[in-house]
N, C-alpha and C positions, 0 to 999 in steps of 0.2 A: 504493500500500500504506500509506504514512504517513497519508494522508487517512482511509482506512478504519479504521486503528487509532485515530486521534485521535477520530473520530466514535463508534466503538464504546465507547470509554471515557466519552465525554460522555453517551451515551444510557442508560447503566446507571441504572436506577431511575426513568426518566421515562416509560416507555411505558405503564405501568399507569394512572397518573393522567392522562396526556396522550397518548391514542392518536393515532398518526400524527404526533407532533411531529417525528420524524426526517425526515418528508417535507416539513414546512413550512420547515425551515431546514437547510442543510448538505448536502442530497442533490442530486447532479447530476441534472438532468432534461434529457437531450439531444434528446428528440423534437422534431421540427418537422413542420408540416403547413400546407396552404393550402386554405382555403375548404372545410373538411370539414363536411357537414351536421350540424346539431344537432337533437335531439328533446327538446322540453319536455313536462313532465308535464301542463301545462294550456296552452291557447292563449296565444300572445304577442299583446298588443294591436297591432292592425295600424297604428295611428298611429305606432308606433316605427319611425323610418327614419333609419339612420345606423350608426355603428360605435363601440363602446366599445374604445378602444385603450389598453393598459397596458404599463408598463415596469418591469423589476426583475431582480435577480440570479437566475440559474438554474444556474450552474456555478461551483463553489467551488475550482477549481484545475485544473491540467493537468500531466500527466507526473509528475515527482517533487515538484512544489511544490503546496502548499495555501494558501488564504487564511486569515488569522486573524480576519477581520472580514467580516460580511455585506455591508458597504458596498463590498467589493472584488469580489464575485461578478460574473462576466461577464454583460452585459446581454442580456436576451431580451425580445422584444416579443410581445404577445398581442392578438388582435383578435376581437371578437364582432360580426359584421355582421348587420344587420337590414334587408332590402330594403324593408320596408314592406308586406308581404303576409302577415305572420305567420310566415314562415320565418326561419331563422337559420343562420349558418355560423361556424366557428371556424378561426382561423389562428394559428400560432406560429412565430417565427423568431429566431435569435440575431442580434444586431446585428453586422454585419460591419465592425467598427472595425479600424483598422490594427493595434492591439495584439492583438485577438482573432485576426485572420488570421495574424499572425506567430507567435502562440502555437500555433495549429494546425499551422503549417508545421514548427516545431521540436519539437512535442509537449512543450512545457513553457511555463511562464509567461514570456512575453517581457518584456524589461526596460523597463517603462513605470511611471509613477508609480502608487503605491497608497496608500491611506489608512493602512494598517498593514503590518507585516512579513509574511513568509511562513514556512511550515514546509516544509523547513528554511530558516533565515534566509538572506537575501541576503548575499553577500560585499560588502565595501566597494566593490569595482570594479563589481559588479552594481548596487548602489544608486546610485552616481554616474552610471552609464549610464541608469538609470531616471529620475533627476532631470532629466537632459538631454533625455530624450524627453517627459517630462511626463505628466500624466493624460490618458487617452484612452478610458476605459471609461465610456460614458454610460448609467448604469443607474438613474436616479432618476425622471425625469419625461418627459412628452411634451406638446407644445404645438403649437397651430396658429397660425402667424404669417400671418394673412390668406391662407391657401392653401398656405403652406410648412409642411409638417409637420416638426417638429424634435424631437430628443431631447436632454435636458440633465441636468447635475448642477449643483453649485455652482461651475461653471467658466464662463469666458466663451466658450470654444470649445464648439461643438455639432456635431451631425451632422444632416444633412437626410435624411429617410427618406420612402419611399412608404407612407403609412398604409393604403393599400388592399392592396398586396402584401406589406408589411413589408420590402421590399428597402431596403438601405442605399444611399443615392445618393452622398453626399460629406460630407466634413468641412468646417466653416466657421469661420473666425476673423475675424469682421467688424470692419472699421475704423469709427471714428467721426470724421467730419471735424472738424478743429479741436481734437482731444483727443490730447495726447501720451501714448503708452503705452510708449515705449522707455526706456532708461536715463535717470535712475536708478530707474525704476519697474518693478515686476513686476506686470503687469496681466493676471492669469490668473483672478481670482475674480469671480463674479457670484452671482445667485440662481437657484435651481431652479424658482421659481414666478413667472414674469412675470405681469403683470396687464393686462387690457384697459383702455385709456384711455377714460374715460367719453365716450359719445356719438360715438365714432369707430371705425374699423376698425383703428386702430393699437394698439400695446401698449407697456407701460413695463417697463423693467428697470434694473438698477444694475450699473455696472462699478466694481470695487474695484482701485485702483492702490496697491500697497505700495511705499514708498520704501526703498531699501537704503542710503541715506546719512543719517546722523544729523541733518544740518542742513537736510534737505529733508522737508517734511511729506508724508504719504500723502494720498490724495484719493479721494472718491466722485464718481461722475458718474451723474446720472439721465438715462436714455437712452430716446428714443422709437424703437420698432422698427416699421418698415413692411413688412419682409420678413425672410427669413433673413439677407440681406446688407446691407440699407439701414438705417442707424442715424443718428439725429440727437441732438446734445447739447441737453438742456433746462437743466441746471444742473450746476455743479461746485463742490465745497467741500472744504476741507482738514480733516484730522483728525490728532491726535497718535498714535493707535494704530489698528490695523486690526482690526476685529471680524469674527467669523463671521456671515454673513447667509444665510438660507435663503428667506425670503419677506418681503413688505411689503404695505402696504394702500394703497388709493386711494379718494378721494371724487370728487365732481364737479370740484372745483377743486384738490385737493391729492394729492400722494404723501406717504405717512407711513412713514419708515424708522426702525424701532425698533432702536437699536444697543445690544445688551446687552454688558456687560463680559466677554465671552468672546473673548479676544484671540488673534490668530494672530501668532506670532513668526516672521516671514519669515526672519530670520537663522538660526534653527534649521533650517528646511527647506533653506535654501541650504547648510548645512554638514553635510548628511547625515542629519538626523533625519526621521522620518516625521511627516506631519501630525498623527496621533493623539497624538504626543509633543510637539507644538509649539503646542498650544492650551490656554489657561489661563483659568479663570473667577475673577474677582476679586469676592468677596462684599462687600468694603468700598467698592465704587465704585457710583455711581448709573448708571442706564440713561439714555442720551441718545436723544432723539427729534428727528429732522430732518424738519420739515414744509416741503415744497417746493411753492410755487405753480407749477402746471404751465404756466400762461400766461406768467408773468413770470420764472420761475426764481429768485425770492426764496426764501432758505432761513432758516427760523426754528428755533432750537435750544431745546429744553425738556428739563430733566432730571426724572427721576421715580425711583421706588423701584427697588432692585436686583431684577432679575427676568431670567429666560431664557425665550425662546420660539423655536421653529422654524417653527411654522405660524400665520400670520395667517389670520383667518376672513373678516372683512369690516369695512368702516368706512363711515360716512355722516355727512353734515352735518345736525345737528338744526336749526340756525339759522345766521345769518350768522357767529357767533363760536364755535359749539360743534360739536365732532366727537365721535362715539362710535366707538370702535375695539375690536374683540373679537379675542382671541388665545387659543390654547391655551398656557398658561404653566407654568413649573416654578420652584422656588425657586433652582435653580442649573443648571449644564450637565451634571450627572452622567448625565442621560438619554442623552447621546450615546454612552455606553459600554455601553448595554444590548445592542447588536448585536455585541459582541465574542463570538466563537464559544465561548470557554470560559465565558462568562456565559449566553448565550442557550440553550446546550445543557445547562446544569446547573441542575436545578430548585431546589436549595438556594440557589445563588448568585443566580439571577434573582429568586426570591421575597424574598430578603434585600436586594435592590438598592433603593437610596433613590429609589423611583419615586413622585413626588408631583405628578401633573398637576392643573391646576385651570383651569377656564374663567375668564378675566379680562376685564373691560371697562374701558377707559380713557375717562375724560371729559376732553377736551382743550378748554381755554378759550383761544382764540386771542388774545383781547383782553388777558387777564391773563398770558398765556404760562405757564399752569400745567396740570399733569396730575394727576388724581386717579383712584383706582380704585373701581369699583363691583362688589360681589360679588353672585352670584345665589343665591337661596334653594335649599335642598336639598329635593327632593321625596322624602318617605320611601318612596313607592312605587317610585321609580327613584333610589335614593341615589347611584348611580355615574354618573349622567348628566353631571355637571360634570367628569368625568375624561376626556372624549373628546379625541382628537387626530386628525390626518390628516383635517381637516374638509372637508365639501363643503356647498354651498348651492345653491339655485336661482339659476343664473347670471344670470337676468333681473333679479335683485335685487342684483347686484353694485354697490357704491357707493351703494345706496339703503337706506332703512329696510326692515328685514326682521325675520322672527320665527324662522325655523327653521334649525337646524344639524344635520347628520348626520355621524356619525363613529364609528370603532371605539373601544372601551374594552378595554384589554388586561389589566386587573386588576379585573374586575367585582365580585369578592367582597372586594376590599380586602386580600386575602392572597396570592393566587396569580397570578403573572404567567403567564398561559396560559388564564385564564378569560375568553375573548373574548366580546364582545357588540357589536352595532351599535345606536346610540342616536339618538333624535331629541330635540334640546333645543329647547323652546319658550321663546324669550326674552321673549315677550309675555304668557305665561300658564303658570305652573309646572305647572298641572294637565295641560298638554298634553305633558309629558315622556313618552317611550315608549322601549321597549327590545325587541330581539329577540336570542335566543341559543338554542343547543341544546348539550347536553353532548357534548364531543368534536368540536365543529365550530368552525372558526376563520375568522370573517369578517374581511375586509381593508377597505381604504378603499372607500367607496361612491361612486357618482356619481348625482346627481339629474338625471333627464331630464324636462323639463317637457312636459305635454300641450299640444300646439299650440292646442287648443280650451279649455284650462282657464282658469278665472278666479281661483282661489285660489292662493296661493303654494305650497301643497303638492299641487296637482293635477299628477300625473305618476307616475313610477315611480322607485324607487331600485334601481340595479343594483350588485351587489357580488360579487366572487369569494369563494368559501368553500372551505376544505378540510374534507372529511368525514373526520376522523381514524379514525372507527370502520370505515369501508369502505376507507380508503386511496385515496379518489378526490376530485377537485375538481369543483365545479359553479359555474355562474353562477346567483345567486339574484336574482329580481326581486320586490321588496317594494312593498306599497302604503304610501306615505309617511304617509297619513292615519292608518293603524292600525298600521303596522310589522308587518303580517302578510304571509306569503308569497302571491304571486300565482301564480308558476310557477318552475320551475328546470330546468336541463339540465346533465347531467354532461359534462365535456370528455373528449376521447379519452385524455388523459393528465394527470398531475399538473401543476397550476400552483402552484409553491411561493410562499411569501410574497414579494410584490413591493410596491413603494412607491406609485407614483402613476400616474395616467392621466386620460383624459377621454373623454366622448362627443362625437363630431364628427358633427353633423347632416348628413344627405344624403350621407355617405361610404359608398356601397354599390356 
């Protein structure tokens, strides 16, 4: 009842301008299904073979408690399967994490770690028990570790799932040989976006170990991942403060960890504060970049301008001493608060929110140990294109010179957080910038699926979930990346609310 009252108050005045907004955020969608046939309005290219698997929140409370933040919604997996014969199937299932199963058992939000408080608030005893159990709701991303399908957040712990059936298999808290993670360290943080190691079937990630003793430094560890369980240390280095990380970049020889001055005060979390109240951005401090030689483990530190980013796009080596790295940047970390329910569900608040994304390129001079920024020209025909976030590229161009980025823009008219579009940014020729949108339709993160017989970087299709707010239905849209015009679409059996990340896994059918 409390959740319904809270959402009713939030929805007042938003439905007319943003039809279906209440279905995009905050509404519980409890439906599940397995391999339900889909009908597309035009034929699906038969070369598409595999599954688009995505992860995100779809339940915003249980029993008497509701979540105050989208980040805390219970995780649900979605899958669009393409056998390679033009047919397609849809599946959806909640992640059967320990916290979710215990919540179902007691018909209330079980005492596990959350990013923000609940409504009604947790008692001191409930919060202490939640801290002891830790974070358990993996609702941000999905990744394929050389055959092991895993779901993750910005935590080191993860869950292994079956990406075909969407069944939850087990939780996993992998050890790293030779790396101490026990007292005085709290080693629970990582990144939600691992990256494939160039030229291998391995993947790279970062472990963050926060010291709880003032005379012991915190540390980062760059880690090679061979499976959900097998990890190797590549490099380890000390830091005086622990920053929030969500993603990083790689090139053929280097991992590049951009550490923005958005610090996590572990002492606050350990003394009963929620993470949302324990993270602070320092506008007077530079951003530090750690460039790690993947082969030798050598770490080079370079400072650059104060900036915040959650999503790295790509990086590549221009020559022996020069790296280009692209990120979706912000002037500070205020963007992290846009997903608070009382902001996202209130049109006045979210439109007034200081939301200023900007595509940024860093030029890294390894010899001089300097970083400078390069801005991109604005195409007057697509003036919002440089405001993209949640980016995707043709993964065949990961760590290589590339031209095209695809991503949603959430404020396409520069005034209304809710005027969604999906854009194509041409880094090599501004005239190639393109955009797709429809009034009352809300596209989410896309995924580029390359044509196996294609020769150009943008030969393929772009898949993205969209909520049709006018009809109150969701559909999967397949766009032609060359033109950003629709090829075909299929409505799903029920709503797929706003969810964060996913990927297309080839030959998973």
